[in-house]
N, C-alpha and C positions, 0 to 999 in steps of 0.2 A: 370451689371448694365442695368436699362432698363428705356429708354429715350421716350419722345414723341418726333417726327419730330423737332420742333422746340426747344426744349430743345438740341437734337442733334446734331443739326446747331450750335446753340450758341458754345456750348462744343469745336465743332471740328474747329469751327472758330479763338478760342483762341489757339486751341492745333497744328494746324498746322503751325501757325505763330509763338510760343514758341518755335518747331522743326526744322523750315525751313525759319527762319529771313531771311536768307541771300541769300535766294531766292527773295523776295520782297522787301525787304528794309525798309526804315522810311514808313509806312504806319498803316494808323488806322483801325478798323474794322466798317463795317456800315450795318445796314441790311434793307436800303432804297435804293431804286433806281428812275432813272428819265426816266424809262419808265416801262412798262406792254407787257408780263408777266417780272417777275423781278426775280434775283439769289437769293438764300437764304442768301448769304451774299455776300458781297465785301471786299476788300482790297483798300482804297484809298489814293494816297499818301498824306503825309500832306504837301506837296510844290506843289502841283497838281496847285496851283493859281498862284505860279512864274515862273513855267514852261513854255517857249515860244514855239510856234509852230515849229521853226527851231530845237530846241534841239531835240522835238519830232521827227521830220521828221528822224535828223541825228540817232536816237534809233533807229527807225524802219527797217535801213539797216542793224542790226542784225537780225539772228534768233531767238535766245532765251534770256532769262534774265542773261544768264552765261557772263562775261565779266565786263566790267567799266558798273557800273551800274546807270540806271536813272527809278527810280521806276515809273510804270505804272499800272492804274486799272486792278482790277482782280475780275473775276465772278467766282463762286463755287454753284454748284448745289449737295445737298447732298439727296442720297439715304438712307434708313433705311434698317435694316435686315427684315423687316417686311412685304415685300411686293414680286410678283411673277415675274417671268423671264421677261415679257413684259415691268413692270417699269423702270428695269434698261436699256431696247432698247430706253423707251420714256427719260429716266436721258440724254443718248446720244446726242440723238435732241435739248433736252434744253440746255444743255453744247456748242451745237455746234451754236445754233439759238444767244446766247449770243454773240460769237462772233461779231456778225453784231454790235453791241453798244461797246463790250470791246476787247481789242488788246490779252488780255489772260483769257481763259476760264479752268475752273478745273470741272469734275465730281468726288466726294467725293463718295465710295461707301465700304461696308463689303464685309470682304474676302469672306465670304460667308452668306447666307441668311439662314430663318428660317428652311428652309426644307433641309438644307445641301448643295444645289446647290453652286457650286465655283464661285460667283459672279466677280470676281477679274479678273481669267482668261481670263472668257467669255466676258468680258468688252475688256478687253487689246487686245484679240485677234481681234476683230472687229477693234478698235481702229485705232492698228497697219497694221493691213490687208490692210484697205482703207486710210493708211495715212492719218488720220484725225489730226487736229492742236491741239485738247482738250488735255489738260494735266489729269492725274487720282492719284489720293489719295486711299491708302486702309486701313480703319482702322479695327481692330479685333471686332469680332463679342461678345459683353459682356465684353469687356473692350477698348473700342475706345481711351483710353490714347494712344493704340500703334498702331501709326499710321506711314506709308509709303508712300514714294515717288513712283510711280508703271512707272510713263510717265511724262516728263516736257511738260508742253504746250511750242508750238513754236508760237511766233508772227502771229497775221493776218495782214497785210500789207493795213492799213485803213488810212484816210484821219487824219492828225494830230488832225485837228478842229474839228472833232467826238469824238475822244479820250477827247477832254477836254470837252465838252459838255455829255459826257458820266457822268459826275461827277461835272459837273457846277450844283452848289446849295447844293451838298452834303457836308456839312459842320459841320456835328454831327453824331452820329451813332445810330439816330434814326429821326422819322420826326420832320421837323422844323412846329413851330405855331406862328403866330401872327394874331389876330383879329377875327380869323373865328368861326363863330359857327354853330350848326349843322343844324339850319333853312337855313343858306345861303349856305352850303353842298348840302341842297335838293334843292334850286334854281340853282345850278351850273348843276347839275346834270340833272335836269327838262331839263333846258337850250341845253345841250349837245344832249340828245335826240332829240328834238322838230329840232335841226339842223344836225339829220343823214342821211338825204335824200339827202342833199349837196356833191356833187361831190368833191369839196374842199379837198383835201388829209388833209390840216392841216386846222382843225376847233377850235382849242385851242384860236388863237385871238379872234375869233367871239365870242364865248365861254365868254370869259374874259370881250370883249367890252359890251356884252348884261348884263353878270352880274353888270357889272357898274352901266350901264347908267337906268338898271331897278331896281337895288336892292340897291348895297353899296353907290350911288352916295344920298341916303337918309339917311343914316346912316353917312356919313362921307361929310355934305355939303361943309365945308370950307376947305378940304383939297388942296394944291397944288400938293400934288405929289402921282397923280394917279396910274404912272405905278411903283411905291414902293407898292403900297398897292396891286394892282395885282399882283405883283410877289408873294406878301406873300400868294394869294389866290392860285396860279398857283403851288407854292413849296407844301401846302398840299395839293389838290386834287390829285398830281400826286403820290407823297412821302408815301401817304396813299394808293395808288392802286388804287383809284377812277377813274381817267381817265387816258388815256395810254399820251404818248408823243404829240400826236396829238390832243388831247383835245376829243377824242374818250371814250363812257362808257368803261370801263372792265368789264368781268363777276360780281366783286366785288361791282363796283361803280352801274350797273345795278342792280343788287339784294338789294341794299341798297335805290336804288330810288323807288322799288317796295314797300320795307316793309313801305319808310317814306307813298306811297302813301294809304297804307293798315293802318295804323296806325293814319296817322296824321303828317304832317309838323314838329306841336310844340309839338308832342306827347313825354312822357317820354320814352315810347319803342324806337322810333325813336333815342332820343338822348342816349341812350343805345347802340343802334346800332351804330352808329356814334364812341362812346365811345369804343365798340367793336374793330372796324377797326384799330382805334387807336393804341390799347394795343398791338393787334395782329399783324396788318401790318405794323403798323408805330413805331414797335419797341419799344414802350413807357411800357407795361408790363417788357421787360427785364431792361431798364434803370431804371423802378422804383423797381425793385427788386435787382437790384446791389447797388443802393443808400441805401436801406432795411440794407441788408446786412454789406455795408461798417458803416453805422450808429449804427447798433448794436454790434459795436466792438469798438465804439468812447469812449475816456477816456472825462474827465468833462472839461478839455481843450481844446476840440474840439467842443463842445455843449455849450460852451459859449459865443459865439455871431455867427451869421451866415456868418463874413468874414471866421472864424475859422473853421466852421461847412464847408463852401464852398471850401477852398482851401485842405481841407482833402478829400472831397469827390473826386475831381479833382486828387487830387494827387492819390490816390488808384486805381480810374477807370483808369488814363492813364498807368499805370502799366501793365493793363489787356489790353491794345491798344484798349481802348473806349475811345472815345472823347466827352467829355462833354462841352457843352457850359456856363461858370460861368455867364454869361448874363441870360441866359433863366430861372434862379432860383431864381432873384432876387424878393424881396418882398415887393419894395417900384416903383414898376412899374408894368403893366399888361401881366405878362410872364407867365410862364407854371403852377406854383401854383396855380394863379387867375384865369387860364383856367379850370385846372383840378377841383376846388372846382364848378365856377359858370357855366361853359359849360357843363364839362363831369363828371355828375353824381356824384362830389363830391368824387373824387377818393383819392383825398389828402384835406387837409386843405392849405387855402392861406399862411398862417402865419407861420415864423419860430418859436417855444417857445424854450427860454432859458433853456438848462439843458437836452432839449427833441431830439430837431432836427425840423424835419418837421412830421406829424401824416400822416401816409399812412393808406387807408381804404382797408386793404387786404379783409376782407370777402365782400366788396362793389366791389372790383377788381373781385374776384372768382364769385362771383353771376353772374358780366356781363360776364365774359368770358363763363360761364355754359349758360346761355340763349343766348349768340351770336352763339355758337356753336352750339345751336339746330336751331337757325331761320337761320343759315346760312348750316346746314347740307347738303341739295340739291345741292347745288352748291359747296363746298368744296369736296365732295365725286368726282366730277368730274376735280376737280385740284390735278395735279401731284405732290405728296410727297415723 
């Protein structure tokens, strides 16, 4: 089985949870994060919003996830068999760095790489010799379904409020969207760039304030819910890896801004750039692929109405530990299908079609992913996958 890095990460996210559910509890899989660099995937407890600080503080007194369980967020970094030795060393550092946000972190590696190098033994030796808290999962090269827990992660004692913050706003397996347009993304990125020389560690509040004053207040002149609107933009910008948690440009956001300046804020190419980022870094390619697969297997009863269709999509994806919001795919309000058609290059149509479901424009998606990979090749070659 030959998979790309992203395909492998998505496959392993399900395989690990399917085989080791007792280790992680009642969680769903998400490909987004509230900071950058971001893990390849995370496990988010369904009940995270209802867990109070005192419960987490009590839980942090234990060393591992064994015993009476309170599910906590977990990060995962995945390495493929098609990289060299130094990349696995980099992976150890990445997994450690995620412990600054997540209380549990795992590195997922092949038993051996393309050269026959014994990756798992090499990584395990480093982790155990240095008494690192990260955990290790090993999969078999050529058959990633064969997965084994090499070392269980140990809890990193961090502030309970920080743990809650690490997944605040992650209520789906993909990035959140409301209102945001590609042109407004450009404006936000430009504002962040202009504020780079400020010594203030956290410029996110300043970025959002200026975005409202200079741009959004003209689009929404009658709103009395400014804070709610700005939260929508904050989630889009961070969960799609354009800004980090402090409002600073990520390498992806900086390159997107450069492309916007080259091709034009309102150009079709810049719209394709943001759509590419949404698909790849916001997890919407996986989302649409899953919906397409489920929809293609539906009978007439599930295609007879939007309600029946939505219920079946949610049921089937929940079985995959993938969390989708029913509200996101409503057709009577400007939600994801509206945005895909109007703002993100028409990668779907906005209406539900009785007897068919939703229309996903796969040729358009493939073309955008191909063009995006070429436009981002220079920076993606520097990112560790």
